[in-house]
C-alpha positions as CSV (number, residue, x, y, z in Angstrom):
1,M,115.0,104.2,113.1
2,I,113.5,103.4,109.6
3,G,115.7,102.3,106.8
4,R,115.1,101.7,103.2
5,L,111.7,101.6,101.5
6,N,111.1,97.8,101.2
7,H,107.9,97.9,99.2
8,V,104.7,99.7,98.3
9,A,101.6,97.4,98.6
10,I,98.7,97.7,96.2
11,A,95.4,96.0,96.7
12,V,94.1,94.6,93.4
13,P,90.7,93.2,92.4
14,D,92.3,90.7,89.9
15,L,95.7,89.5,90.9
16,E,96.5,87.7,87.6
17,A,95.5,90.7,85.5
18,A,97.6,93.1,87.6
19,A,100.6,90.8,87.5
20,A,100.2,90.4,83.7
21,Q,100.0,94.2,83.3
22,Y,103.3,94.7,85.3
23,R,104.9,91.9,83.3
24,G,103.7,92.8,79.8
25,T,102.9,96.5,79.8
26,L,105.6,97.7,82.1
27,G,108.2,94.9,81.4
28,A,108.8,94.2,85.1
29,R,110.1,91.0,86.7
30,V,107.1,89.4,88.4
31,G,107.3,86.7,91.1
32,A,105.0,83.8,91.6
33,P,101.8,84.2,93.7
34,Q,102.2,83.1,97.3
35,D,99.5,82.6,99.9
36,E,100.0,84.3,103.3
37,P,97.2,82.8,105.4
38,D,98.3,84.5,108.6
39,H,97.7,87.8,106.9
40,G,94.7,86.8,104.8
41,V,96.3,87.6,101.5
42,R,97.8,86.2,98.3
43,V,100.7,88.3,97.2
44,V,102.8,88.8,94.1
45,F,106.1,90.7,94.3
46,I,107.2,92.9,91.4
47,E,111.0,93.3,91.6
48,L,112.4,96.8,90.8
49,P,116.0,97.9,90.9
50,N,115.4,100.1,94.0
51,T,112.4,98.5,95.8
52,K,109.5,96.1,95.3
53,I,105.8,96.5,94.6
54,E,103.6,94.0,96.4
55,L,100.3,93.2,94.8
56,L,97.7,92.1,97.4
57,Y,94.6,90.0,96.8
58,P,92.2,88.7,99.6
59,L,92.3,85.1,100.8
60,G,88.6,84.9,101.9
61,A,85.9,87.3,102.8
62,D,87.3,88.3,106.2
63,S,90.7,89.3,104.8
64,P,91.5,93.0,105.5
65,I,92.1,93.3,101.8
66,A,88.5,92.2,101.0
67,G,87.3,95.2,103.1
68,F,89.7,97.5,101.5
69,L,88.5,96.4,98.0
70,E,84.8,96.9,99.1
71,R,85.6,100.5,99.8
72,N,88.0,100.8,96.8
73,P,86.7,98.5,94.1
74,A,89.4,99.4,91.5
75,G,92.1,98.8,94.1
76,G,94.7,101.2,95.3
77,I,97.8,101.7,97.5
78,H,97.2,99.8,100.7
79,H,100.4,100.4,102.7
80,I,104.1,101.2,102.5
81,C,106.8,99.1,104.2
82,Y,110.0,100.4,105.7
83,E,112.9,98.3,106.8
84,V,114.2,98.3,110.4
85,A,117.2,96.6,112.0
86,D,115.4,95.5,115.2
87,I,111.7,95.3,115.2
88,G,111.4,94.9,119.0
89,A,113.4,98.1,119.6
90,A,111.4,99.9,116.9
91,R,108.1,98.8,118.5
92,A,109.3,99.9,121.9
93,Q,110.3,103.3,120.6
94,L,107.1,103.8,118.7
95,V,104.8,102.8,121.6
96,A,106.8,105.1,123.9
97,S,106.1,107.9,121.5
98,G,102.4,107.2,121.4
99,A,102.1,105.3,118.1
100,R,99.6,102.4,117.9
101,V,100.7,99.0,116.7
102,L,97.9,97.0,115.1
103,G,96.8,93.5,116.1
104,T,98.3,92.0,119.2
105,G,101.3,94.3,119.0
106,E,103.5,91.3,118.5
107,A,105.4,90.8,115.2
108,K,104.2,88.2,112.8
109,I,106.2,86.6,110.0
110,G,105.6,88.4,106.7
111,A,105.9,87.3,103.1
112,H,109.7,87.6,103.0
113,G,110.0,85.3,106.1
114,N,111.0,88.3,108.3
115,P,109.1,89.7,111.4
116,V,106.7,92.5,110.5
117,L,104.4,95.0,112.4
118,F,101.7,97.4,111.2
119,L,101.2,100.9,112.5
120,H,97.8,102.6,112.8
121,P,97.2,104.9,109.8
122,K,95.7,107.6,111.9
123,D,99.0,108.0,113.6
124,F,100.9,108.4,110.3
125,N,98.9,110.9,108.1
126,G,96.4,108.4,107.0
127,C,99.0,105.9,105.7
128,L,99.2,102.3,106.9
129,I,102.8,101.6,107.7
130,E,104.4,98.2,107.8
131,L,107.8,97.7,109.4
132,E,109.9,94.7,108.4
133,Q,113.0,93.6,110.3
134,V,115.6,92.9,107.6
135,P,118.9,91.3,108.6
136,A,122.0,93.4,107.8
137,G,123.0,93.0,104.2
138,E,119.6,92.0,102.9
139,G,116.8,94.2,101.5
């Protein structure tokens, strides 16, 4: 069901400093910050040859990333995202196998403009999983 690794998301306490570190120290191609109010985050994507890194910063005190940073003040890996061809079919298969979809269970539009779902970390070895529907030929 899952396809390529789309990105690894890292929550950071200072988005500008983290982006500068990837750009300057690591020599990576760093995108512009973008606000994702439906998810309560500001994101910056780091483009790598084989995947992306998504830097996450909270948009407000009730952002899930604000809570994560309270528990992990230095930041850290927040989730990993896998690509799927059909998010509805993936959700149906996951729910049938007992996995829990977070939120309402319905896909939201993510930072790439594609439908996304999050899966409960207790069902996946303590790791928050994001699934992103990616049209064929993209990714």
